[in-house]
C-alpha positions in Angstrom: 8.0 -6.6 26.2 6.6 -3.0 25.7 3.3 -2.9 23.7 3.3 -1.1 20.4 2.4 2.6 20.5 2.4 3.4 16.8 1.5 1.7 13.5 2.4 3.0 10.0 0.4 1.8 7.0 1.4 1.9 3.4 -1.5 2.7 1.1 -1.4 1.1 -2.3 -1.6 -2.6 -1.9 -2.2 -2.5 1.8 -5.3 -0.2 2.3 -6.4 -0.1 -1.3 -6.2 -2.1 -4.4 -5.3 0.8 -6.6 -4.9 1.2 -10.4 -1.2 2.0 -10.1 -0.1 -1.4 -11.5 -2.6 -1.1 -14.3 -1.4 2.5 -15.1 2.3 1.6 -15.1 1.6 -1.4 -17.4 -0.8 0.3 -19.8 1.2 3.5 -20.1 4.4 1.6 -21.1 2.4 -0.4 -23.6 1.0 2.8 -25.1 4.5 4.2 -25.5 5.9 1.0 -27.0 3.1 0.9 -29.5 3.3 4.5 -30.5 6.1 7.0 -30.0 8.6 4.4 -28.8 7.8 1.8 -31.4 11.2 2.4 -33.1 13.1 1.2 -30.0 10.8 -1.6 -29.0 12.9 -4.3 -30.7 15.9 -3.2 -28.7 14.1 -3.9 -25.4 13.0 -7.0 -23.5 9.5 -5.6 -23.2 6.4 -7.4 -24.5 2.7 -6.9 -23.6 2.8 -10.0 -21.4 6.2 -9.4 -19.8 5.1 -6.7 -17.4 3.7 -9.2 -14.9 2.4 -8.6 -11.4 5.6 -10.1 -10.0 7.7 -7.7 -12.0 5.6 -4.8 -10.6 5.9 -6.0 -7.0 9.6 -6.7 -7.2 10.8 -3.6 -9.1 8.2 -0.9 -9.1 5.8 -1.1 -6.2 6.4 1.1 -3.2 8.8 3.5 -5.0 8.4 7.2 -5.7 7.1 7.9 -9.2 10.4 8.7 -10.9 12.2 5.9 -9.2 9.5 3.4 -10.2 9.5 4.6 -13.8 13.3 4.3 -14.0 13.2 0.8 -12.4 10.7 -0.4 -15.0 12.7 1.0 -17.9 15.9 -0.5 -16.6 14.2 -3.9 -16.1 13.0 -3.9 -19.7 16.4 -2.6 -20.9 14.9 0.5 -22.6 17.7 2.5 -24.2 18.2 6.2 -23.3 16.2 5.6 -20.1 17.5 8.9 -18.7 15.8 10.8 -21.5 12.6 8.7 -21.4 11.8 8.4 -17.7 10.0 11.7 -17.4 7.7 11.0 -20.3 6.8 7.6 -19.0 6.2 8.9 -15.4 4.0 11.7 -16.7 1.9 9.5 -18.9 1.4 7.0 -16.0 0.3 9.8 -13.7 -2.2 11.1 -16.1 -3.7 7.7 -16.6 -3.8 6.8 -12.8 -5.6 10.1 -12.0 -8.2 9.3 -14.6 -8.7 5.8 -13.2 -9.0 7.1 -9.6 -11.5 9.8 -10.6 -13.5 7.1 -12.3 -13.6 5.1 -9.1 -11.3 2.3 -10.5 -10.0 1.2 -7.1 -11.2 -0.8 -4.1 -10.5 -0.7 -0.3 -9.5 -3.8 1.4 -11.9 -4.7 4.3 -9.2 -6.7 6.2 -7.0 -3.5 6.2 -9.8 -1.3 7.4 -10.6 -3.7 10.2 -7.0 -3.7 11.3 -6.9 0.1 11.2 -9.9 0.3 13.5 -8.6 -2.4 15.8 -5.3 -0.5 16.1 -7.0 2.7 17.1 -9.3 0.8 19.5 -6.1 -0.6 21.1 -4.9 3.0 21.8 -2.3 2.8 19.0 -1.5 6.0 17.0 -1.7 5.4 13.3 0.0 7.0 10.3 -0.2 6.5 6.5 3.1 6.6 4.7 3.0 6.1 0.9 5.4 7.3 -1.7 2.5 7.9 -4.0 1.3 11.5 -4.4 -2.1 10.0 -5.2 -2.7 8.5 -1.8 -4.8 11.3 -0.5 -7.2 10.9 -3.5 -7.9 7.3 -2.3 -8.1 7.9 1.4 -10.5 10.9 1.3 -13.0 8.8 -0.7 -13.2 6.0 1.7 -16.0 6.4 4.2 -14.9 4.6 7.3 -18.2 5.2 9.2 -20.2 3.6 6.4 -17.8 0.6 6.3 -18.1 0.0 10.0 -21.9 0.2 9.9 -22.2 -2.2 7.1 -19.8 -4.7 8.7 -21.3 -4.5 12.2 -18.3 -2.7 13.7 -18.8 -0.5 16.7 -16.0 1.8 17.9 -15.8 5.0 20.0 -13.2 6.2 17.5 -15.7 6.5 14.7 -18.1 9.3 13.9 -20.6 10.1 11.1 -19.0 11.2 7.8 -15.5 10.1 8.8 -13.1 9.4 6.0 -10.1 7.2 6.2 -7.8 10.1 5.6 -9.3 11.9 8.6 -8.9 8.8 10.8 -5.1 8.8 10.6 -3.3 10.7 13.3 -0.4 11.5 10.9 -0.4 11.7 7.1 3.0 11.8 5.4 1.9 10.2 2.1 2.9 12.0 -1.1 5.5 14.3 0.4 8.8 15.0 -1.3 11.6 13.1 0.4 15.2 13.0 -0.5 15.2 9.3 -0.7 12.4 6.8 -1.5 11.8 3.3 -0.2 13.8 1.2 0.6 15.4 4.1 2.4 13.6 4.5 5.7 13.2 8.3 5.5 9.4 8.3 5.0 8.9 5.9 7.9 11.2 7.8 10.2 9.3 11.0 9.4 6.0 9.3 10.2 7.5 7.9 13.4 8.8 11.3 14.5 5.4 12.9 13.9 3.6 10.2 15.8 6.0 10.8 18.6 5.8 7.3 20.1 7.7 4.0 20.1 7.9 1.1 19.6 6.2 1.1 16.2 5.4 -1.4 13.4 4.7 -0.9 9.7 2.4 -2.7 7.4 3.7 -3.1 3.8 3.0 -5.1 0.7 6.2 -4.4 -1.1 9.7 -5.8 -0.3 11.1 -2.2 -0.7 8.7 -1.1 2.0 9.5 -3.9 4.4 13.2 -3.1 3.9 12.5 0.6 4.6 10.7 -0.3 7.9 13.5 -2.6 9.0 16.2 0.0 8.1 14.3 2.4 10.3 14.4 0.1 13.3 10.8 -0.9 13.1 8.9 -4.3 13.1 7.2 -5.1 9.9 4.1 -7.0 8.8 4.2 -8.1 5.1 0.8 -8.5 3.4 1.2 -10.9 0.5 -1.7 -10.0 -1.7 0.2 -10.8 -4.9 1.5 -14.3 -4.2 4.8 -12.8 -3.1 5.2 -14.1 0.4 8.7 -15.2 -0.4 9.8 -11.7 -1.4 8.4 -10.3 1.8 10.0 -13.0 3.9 13.4 -12.4 2.1 13.0 -8.7 3.0 13.0 -9.7 6.7 9.3 -9.1 7.5 8.6 -10.1 11.1 5.2 -11.5 10.1 3.9 -12.4 6.6 0.2 -13.0 6.0 -2.1 -13.2 3.0 -4.9 -11.4 4.8 -4.6 -8.8 7.6 -7.5 -10.6 9.4 -4.8 -13.2 10.3 -2.9 -10.7 12.5 -3.5 -11.4 16.2 -4.6 -8.0 17.4 -4.4 -8.9 21.2 -0.8 -9.9 20.6 0.3 -6.6 19.0 -1.4 -4.8 21.9 1.2 -6.6 24.0 4.1 -5.8 21.6 4.1 -9.0 19.5 3.5 -9.6 15.9 1.8 -13.0 15.6 -0.7 -14.9 13.5 -3.9 -15.3 15.3 -4.9 -18.8 16.3 -6.8 -20.9 13.8 -10.5 -20.5 13.9 -12.5 -23.4 15.2 -14.4 -25.4 12.5 -17.7 -24.0 11.5 -17.0 -20.4 12.4 -17.3 -18.0 9.5 -15.7 -14.5 9.7 -16.3 -13.6 6.1 -17.7 -10.2 5.4 -20.1 -9.1 2.7 -19.1 -6.8 -0.1 -19.7 -3.1 0.6 -19.9 0.2 -1.2 -18.2 2.2 1.4 -16.7 4.8 -0.9 -18.2 8.2 -1.7 -17.3 7.5 -5.4 -18.2 4.5 -7.5 -15.3 2.5 -6.2 -16.1 -0.6 -4.2 -14.8 -2.4 -1.1 -13.6 -6.0 -1.5 
């Protein structure tokens, strides 16, 4: 079995715990409690109805306009065609404010996997539908993270950001089709110029996109949604990327790493690896 030559990472929900979900939820609530209050009773929306599961199943991983339309359709908002732009714009304004305020965190398990992939000689790309992905990635100091977590790698250098670490960056580009269409992954794969490849995704639409593009897929179930990722045909579903067996993917296999022996503790301390006020967790 040929070893993997390329890995493609989604951003929101995989590399960072971003404020996108909060922004989608809060912006819709703001509209329903102000300019859209007249149609609120004709929808299925309520402040508690926009759950994390709804976000993961219908909105996560999709381009902004597609995500906005999916949310409005889910809550049966009338005249969605006329309202989708307003909703998408309000969400974008809110998410930018949250990002600039440092209201996001980087996942240490994902950063460890990114470094492990590079150390294994695998080329890496980031491929997110979000036009905000670069705002996150350029604030994450990978060299600081490695130093604080005792990670040594010849691929690291002082001042290195996560955005600079990727060999290919296709996040935020305008594509004709969003996930679950494989266009974004196929573009990243083409620019990496290697195969076989695997993708790391937290959303079922992303897993479906990877599989449609002929790639293997790891599903990271951070939102208690392992069943959704399994149903989307992920090759491996984990709740932490520390469970991925990196020696196996060096050999072309996606497997869960063997269970740790009793008494061994691989937990990592919290770290402020970002150049903003955001934290790593």
